[in-house]
C-alpha positions as CSV (number, residue, x, y, z in Angstrom):
1,M,6.3,12.0,2.2
2,H,3.4,12.9,4.7
3,Q,3.7,10.5,7.8
4,L,0.7,8.9,7.5
5,F,2.0,7.9,3.8
6,S,5.0,6.4,5.5
7,Q,3.7,4.7,8.4
8,V,1.2,2.9,5.7
9,L,3.9,2.4,3.2
10,S,6.9,1.9,4.7
11,Q,5.8,-0.2,8.2
12,R,2.9,-1.8,6.1
13,D,0.6,-0.3,8.5
14,L,-2.5,-1.2,6.9
15,S,-4.7,-0.3,10.0
16,R,-4.2,3.5,9.4
17,A,-5.0,3.0,5.9
18,G,-8.4,4.4,5.7
19,D,-7.4,7.8,7.4
20,L,-5.4,8.2,4.4
21,F,-8.6,9.7,2.8
22,S,-9.0,12.3,6.0
23,L,-6.1,14.1,4.6
24,E,-6.7,17.4,2.4
25,D,-5.3,17.1,-1.0
26,S,-3.1,19.9,-0.8
27,D,-1.4,17.5,2.0
28,I,-0.3,14.6,0.0
29,E,-0.4,16.2,-3.6
30,D,4.1,16.6,-3.5
31,C,4.7,12.7,-2.2
32,L,2.5,10.8,-4.2
33,S,4.9,10.0,-7.1
34,Q,7.0,8.8,-4.1
35,A,4.1,6.6,-2.4
36,L,3.1,5.4,-6.2
37,D,6.4,4.0,-6.3
38,Q,6.4,2.2,-2.9
39,I,3.3,1.1,-3.6
40,K,5.0,-1.1,-7.1
41,N,8.1,-2.0,-4.9
42,I,5.3,-3.7,-2.3
43,S,3.4,-4.9,-5.1
44,C,6.0,-6.5,-7.2
45,S,7.7,-8.0,-4.0
46,P,8.1,-11.9,-4.4
47,V,6.4,-12.1,-1.1
48,S,3.2,-10.2,-2.1
49,M,3.2,-12.3,-5.3
50,H,3.1,-15.4,-2.9
51,I,0.7,-14.0,-1.1
52,Y,-1.2,-13.0,-4.2
53,H,-1.0,-16.5,-5.6
54,A,-2.1,-18.1,-2.4
55,Y,-5.1,-16.1,-2.2
56,L,-6.4,-16.9,-6.1
57,F,-5.3,-20.5,-5.6
58,K,-7.7,-20.6,-2.2
59,L,-10.8,-18.4,-4.4
60,I,-9.7,-21.4,-7.1
61,Q,-10.8,-24.0,-5.0
62,T,-14.1,-22.8,-3.5
């Protein structure tokens, strides 16, 4: 996996997420499936779901 993808996804370093748009397609084509799998795992984790539900609850209250 591209080092930047790994940093953003594995370490959840969102401060570098915008830098992903500067990568050439050819630099990341080989790792897209792996990156999508990690994104699925992150989004389905109990912590992510808890944060999502808390965010929705806050939106409903406003």
